[in-house]
C-alpha positions in Angstrom: 80.0 -46.1 -16.8 76.9 -45.2 -14.7 75.0 -42.5 -16.6 72.2 -42.3 -14.0 71.2 -38.8 -12.9 68.7 -38.5 -10.1 66.6 -35.6 -8.8 65.3 -36.0 -5.2 62.3 -34.0 -4.0 61.1 -33.0 -0.5 57.3 -33.1 -0.4 55.5 -30.6 1.8 56.4 -27.0 0.8 58.1 -28.3 -2.3 55.5 -30.4 -4.3 52.5 -30.1 -2.0 51.2 -27.1 -0.2 50.9 -27.0 3.6 47.1 -26.9 3.5 46.6 -30.6 4.2 48.9 -30.5 7.3 47.3 -27.3 8.6 43.9 -28.9 8.5 45.0 -32.3 9.8 47.0 -31.0 12.8 45.1 -27.9 13.7 41.5 -28.8 12.9 40.9 -32.5 12.5 43.0 -33.9 15.4 41.7 -31.2 17.8 38.1 -32.1 16.6 38.7 -35.7 17.4 40.1 -34.8 20.8 37.1 -32.6 21.5 34.7 -35.4 20.6 36.7 -38.0 22.6 36.8 -35.9 25.8 33.6 -33.9 25.3 35.1 -30.5 25.5 34.8 -27.5 23.1 37.0 -27.3 20.0 39.0 -24.2 21.1 40.0 -25.9 24.4 40.9 -29.1 22.5 43.0 -27.1 20.0 44.9 -25.4 22.9 45.6 -28.8 24.5 46.8 -30.6 21.4 48.8 -27.7 20.2 50.5 -27.4 23.6 51.4 -31.1 23.4 52.8 -30.7 19.9 55.0 -27.8 21.0 56.3 -29.7 24.0 57.7 -32.3 21.6 58.9 -29.9 18.9 59.9 -30.3 15.3 63.4 -31.7 16.1 61.9 -35.0 17.3 60.5 -37.7 15.1 57.2 -37.9 17.1 56.3 -34.5 16.0 55.7 -35.7 12.4 54.0 -39.0 13.3 50.2 -38.8 13.2 50.0 -42.4 14.5 52.0 -41.5 17.5 49.7 -38.6 18.4 46.6 -40.7 18.0 48.0 -43.2 20.4 49.2 -40.5 22.8 45.8 -38.8 22.9 44.1 -42.2 23.0 42.0 -41.5 19.9 40.6 -43.9 17.3 42.4 -45.1 14.2 43.7 -42.1 12.2 43.0 -43.5 8.8 39.5 -42.1 8.6 40.6 -38.6 9.8 43.4 -38.6 7.3 41.1 -39.4 4.4 38.7 -36.7 5.5 41.5 -34.1 4.9 42.5 -35.3 1.5 40.5 -32.6 -0.3 43.1 -30.2 1.1 45.9 -31.8 -0.8 47.0 -29.2 -3.4 50.1 -29.4 -5.7 51.9 -26.2 -6.5 50.9 -24.9 -10.0 54.1 -25.9 -11.8 54.5 -29.3 -10.2 52.8 -31.5 -12.8 54.5 -29.9 -15.8 57.9 -29.8 -14.2 57.8 -33.5 -13.1 56.6 -34.5 -16.6 59.4 -32.5 -18.2 62.4 -33.5 -16.2 61.2 -37.2 -15.8 62.3 -37.6 -19.4 65.9 -36.9 -18.5 66.3 -37.8 -14.8 65.3 -40.5 -12.4 63.0 -38.9 -9.8 62.8 -39.9 -6.1 61.2 -38.6 -3.0 63.2 -37.9 0.2 60.9 -36.7 3.0 60.5 -36.7 6.7 56.7 -37.5 6.3 55.8 -41.1 7.3 55.1 -43.4 4.4 51.4 -43.8 5.3 50.9 -40.0 4.8 53.1 -39.8 1.8 50.8 -42.3 0.0 48.0 -39.7 0.4 50.1 -36.6 -0.4 51.7 -37.9 -3.5 48.5 -39.4 -5.0 48.4 -38.8 -8.7 52.1 -37.8 -9.0 53.5 -40.8 -7.2 54.0 -42.6 -10.6 56.7 -40.1 -11.5 59.0 -41.4 -8.7 61.1 -44.6 -8.9 61.5 -44.7 -5.1 59.8 -42.9 -2.1 62.1 -42.5 1.0 60.7 -41.6 4.4 63.4 -40.8 6.9 61.1 -41.6 9.8 59.4 -44.7 8.5 62.5 -46.4 7.0 65.4 -44.9 8.8 63.9 -43.8 12.2 65.4 -40.4 12.1 65.0 -36.9 10.6 66.6 -35.9 7.3 70.2 -36.1 8.6 73.3 -36.5 6.4 73.2 -40.2 7.2 69.7 -40.4 5.7 71.0 -39.0 2.4 74.0 -41.3 2.4 71.7 -44.2 2.9 69.6 -43.2 -0.1 72.7 -43.1 -2.2 73.8 -46.5 -1.0 70.3 -48.0 -1.7 70.3 -46.5 -5.2 73.9 -47.5 -5.7 74.9 -44.1 -6.9 77.4 -41.4 -5.9 76.1 -38.3 -4.1 77.4 -36.1 -6.8 75.0 -37.7 -9.2 72.0 -36.5 -7.2 70.2 -33.2 -7.1 68.0 -32.6 -4.1 65.5 -29.8 -3.7 63.4 -28.8 -0.7 62.2 -25.9 1.5 64.1 -26.5 4.7 67.5 -24.8 4.8 69.1 -27.3 7.2 67.5 -30.6 6.2 67.1 -30.0 2.4 70.1 -27.9 1.7 72.9 -28.1 4.2 72.6 -31.8 5.0 72.5 -33.1 1.4 75.4 -30.8 0.5 77.4 -32.2 3.4 77.4 -35.6 1.8 78.2 -34.3 -1.6 74.8 -33.9 -3.3 73.9 -31.0 -5.5 71.3 -29.2 -3.3 68.9 -26.3 -4.0 67.0 -24.4 -1.4 63.4 -23.6 -2.4 61.9 -20.5 -0.8 58.5 -19.9 -2.4 57.9 -16.8 -0.3 61.2 -15.1 -1.3 62.1 -14.2 2.3 65.7 -15.5 2.2 68.9 -13.7 1.3 71.4 -15.2 -1.1 70.8 -17.8 -3.7 67.6 -19.8 -3.7 64.8 -21.0 -6.0 61.3 -19.4 -6.0 59.6 -22.3 -7.7 60.4 -25.6 -9.4 60.2 -24.1 -12.9 63.6 -22.5 -12.1 65.0 -25.9 -11.1 63.7 -27.3 -14.5 65.5 -24.5 -16.3 68.7 -25.2 -14.5 68.6 -28.9 -15.1 67.5 -28.9 -18.7 69.9 -26.1 -19.7 72.8 -28.0 -18.1 73.7 -25.2 -15.7 75.0 -27.8 -13.3 77.0 -30.9 -14.3 76.4 -34.0 -12.4 79.3 -36.3 -11.9 79.3 -39.5 -14.0 81.1 -42.5 -12.6 
């Protein structure tokens, strides 16, 4: 019988704050654009933000820094990404929670973020995860129900043996639930109605106290 139990984590807004992305998208990329086309930063920010908004968060390109550097005809993004790394911050409870539940569960990452950015974002915590899945880099889609099914197929595990947690109601809660996963919605700001987690310490308590029972096949 397969006794594996897996916890799957979203990254930004779940493990890592949005500070890195805010700086990268709204400061660093506009700055590169301003330098490239010799215009002031405010104008560059208006232009780049306008282009981002035209694409929108429901398309894969919106998340792909490489796409935007090609689109704006900027230089290689690696140096710009590295310049923003000092803005990568883990939420206060992340290290202790990962260390605690890793003794009982196999941990994986399931994110929309491209792999080349995940390697920076995960950094010192990447060793906690047996696998890192990027819906865009590996499956060329957003975090659809199909993406979660593919993860289960790759791991050779039933969806009911997986817990997923993330901060997007649709892609981190509804979609994994649709395929049969145990999903938890994380709302760190406490703005939602109904049942949700305020932090990962609450998830740790649920998992280690056995509040939910994962199917064993």
